[in-house]
C-alpha angles and dihedrals in degrees: 000000000000125000107249130195124195119202126182139167130243092260085077091075091223109147121240088242093054092044090053093046091050096042094244118150104230113201113199123212119240111245131192122195110181104312097337118097127188141137123271109272096020093109130039116269093244090055090048091052091048090053090053092047092051099041123087088209128070118243116268120214120200127206124246109263134245088238092055091052093047089053092048094048091049093047094052094042088053090051090057102256113156098189126039119184120190112193105199141193108260117291093236093056100049143012088233092096093051091045091053091051094046091049090052090053092046091049094053091045090055094040108035090160089068095060092091097043105037131055120193116190124187113199 
């Protein structure tokens, strides 16, 4: 049986507690509201809503980066995972999906020896 790792982003609405219990790597989107920056889930929802109410600007969400995915893929490959599944926010709503795909392609370009032993799927 192969060693499998599931990764998802905070658009999935899975809680940090459930992700930890299930062994899912939950990647949280960076958010900026006014001059305050944090990651999705770092502050309680009521505090987040207060920030929005008191800010003249709308919140800005950033995508997860190619670099972050390259680091993740390398980390899990080094830990012996044979299958990595990243379940992403939709491709039309964020560049996260494209970044995950680009990072996968970059990873295999830099590590051609891993093509037969590691599968990275972006869904």
